[in-house]
C-alpha positions as CSV (number, residue, x, y, z in Angstrom):
1,E,68.6,108.6,101.8
2,F,72.3,110.1,102.2
3,K,73.5,113.7,101.9
4,V,76.4,115.1,101.1
5,G,79.0,117.9,101.7
6,I,82.4,117.9,99.7
7,Q,85.4,120.0,101.4
8,V,87.8,120.7,99.8
9,Q,91.4,120.4,102.2
10,Q,94.9,120.9,101.7
11,W,96.7,118.1,101.7
12,P,98.1,117.9,105.4
13,T,95.1,119.2,106.5
14,F,93.3,116.1,105.1
15,L,96.1,113.5,106.9
16,R,96.2,114.9,109.8
17,G,92.2,114.6,110.1
18,M,91.8,111.4,108.4
19,Y,94.6,110.8,111.2
20,M,92.3,112.3,114.5
21,Q,89.3,110.4,113.2
22,L,87.9,113.4,112.4
23,L,87.0,113.1,109.2
24,P,83.5,111.4,108.4
25,L,83.4,110.1,105.0
26,F,86.8,110.0,103.1
27,V,88.5,108.9,100.3
28,I,92.2,107.9,99.8
29,G,93.4,104.6,97.9
30,W,95.7,101.9,98.2
31,L,97.9,100.2,95.8
32,A,99.0,96.9,95.4
33,D,102.8,96.1,96.2
34,Y,102.4,92.3,95.8
35,P,100.2,90.4,93.5
36,D,98.3,88.8,97.0
37,P,94.6,89.5,99.0
38,H,96.7,90.4,102.5
39,N,98.3,93.2,100.3
40,F,94.3,94.3,101.0
41,V,93.3,92.4,103.7
42,Y,95.3,93.3,106.4
43,P,95.2,97.1,105.7
44,Y,91.9,97.7,105.3
45,M,90.6,94.9,107.6
46,H,93.1,94.4,110.9
47,S,92.5,96.0,113.9
48,S,96.9,96.5,113.1
49,G,96.2,98.2,109.8
50,D,96.1,101.7,108.7
51,F,92.6,101.8,107.0
52,S,91.3,99.8,109.5
53,E,92.9,102.5,113.0
54,W,91.8,105.6,111.0
55,Q,88.0,103.8,110.4
56,S,87.4,102.4,114.1
57,Y,86.8,99.5,112.4
58,S,88.2,96.4,114.7
59,N,86.6,92.5,114.5
60,P,88.0,89.7,116.5
61,E,86.9,86.9,114.4
62,V,88.7,89.0,111.3
63,D,91.6,89.8,113.1
64,A,91.5,85.9,113.4
65,L,91.5,84.9,110.6
66,I,93.4,86.9,108.5
67,E,95.9,85.8,110.5
68,Q,94.9,82.5,109.9
69,G,94.6,83.5,106.2
70,I,98.5,84.9,106.0
71,A,99.1,81.1,107.9
72,T,97.6,79.3,105.8
73,V,99.6,77.3,102.4
74,D,97.0,75.4,101.6
75,L,95.4,77.9,98.4
76,A,92.0,76.3,98.7
77,E,92.4,76.7,102.2
78,R,93.2,80.6,102.2
79,Q,90.6,81.3,99.1
80,A,88.0,79.8,101.0
81,I,89.3,82.2,104.0
82,Y,89.1,84.6,101.7
83,Y,86.1,84.7,100.8
84,Q,85.2,85.0,104.3
85,L,86.7,88.0,104.3
86,Q,84.5,89.3,102.0
87,E,81.6,87.9,103.2
88,L,82.6,89.6,106.6
89,Y,83.2,93.6,104.8
90,I,80.5,93.5,103.7
91,E,78.6,92.6,105.7
92,D,80.4,95.1,108.8
93,V,81.0,98.0,105.5
94,P,83.9,99.5,107.1
95,S,84.3,101.3,104.4
96,F,83.6,101.5,100.4
97,I,85.3,100.2,98.0
98,L,84.2,102.9,94.7
99,A,87.2,102.1,91.8
100,Q,89.1,100.2,90.4
101,L,90.8,102.2,87.8
102,V,91.1,100.7,84.6
103,G,93.7,102.5,82.7
104,R,94.4,101.8,78.7
105,R,98.3,102.5,76.9
106,Y,98.7,103.5,73.5
107,F,101.7,102.7,71.9
108,R,103.9,103.0,67.8
109,D,103.9,99.6,66.5
110,W,107.6,100.2,66.3
111,V,107.6,99.7,70.3
112,Q,108.2,96.7,71.3
113,G,109.2,95.4,75.0
114,F,106.2,96.3,76.7
115,V,104.3,93.8,80.1
116,F,101.7,94.9,80.8
117,N,101.4,94.1,85.0
118,S,98.2,95.0,86.8
119,I,99.7,95.2,90.0
120,D,102.2,98.4,88.1
121,P,100.5,102.1,89.1
122,A,102.8,103.3,86.1
123,E,101.0,105.4,83.7
124,I,102.6,103.9,81.2
125,G,104.5,101.0,82.5
126,H,109.0,100.4,82.6
127,V,109.8,102.8,79.8
128,Y,113.5,101.5,80.5
129,V,112.7,98.4,79.4
130,L,111.5,99.0,76.3
131,S,113.1,99.4,72.7
132,K,112.7,100.5,69.1
133,E,112.5,98.6,66.1
134,Y,112.1,100.0,62.2
135,E,112.1,98.0,59.4
């Protein structure tokens, strides 16, 4: 059983506490730069990653697997490595993965050109490529 108290902080205070490892628990997010598991595994799990440092997390086995995963070009081998890293993350529990937001986008039927991109955080996508058509 956990009892958690929420403490609202100003952004600079929050960042200072996180960087100095003073916060016992904090919420922060990460957006994908490119669609590859390394984009999440390195920052969250590698001892040199930003989130690992803030969580005081270090596991030499994890570091070696991450370095092996990014150097491997065989897709099946990479998949096995990243699956193993997921299992180690679950065992070590350096943090809790809370949510992956799923958004909805609604457009009038005359809006043309929208292409969904699963790693694009923009709420309405890249609107500069959209066009308008009338019948």
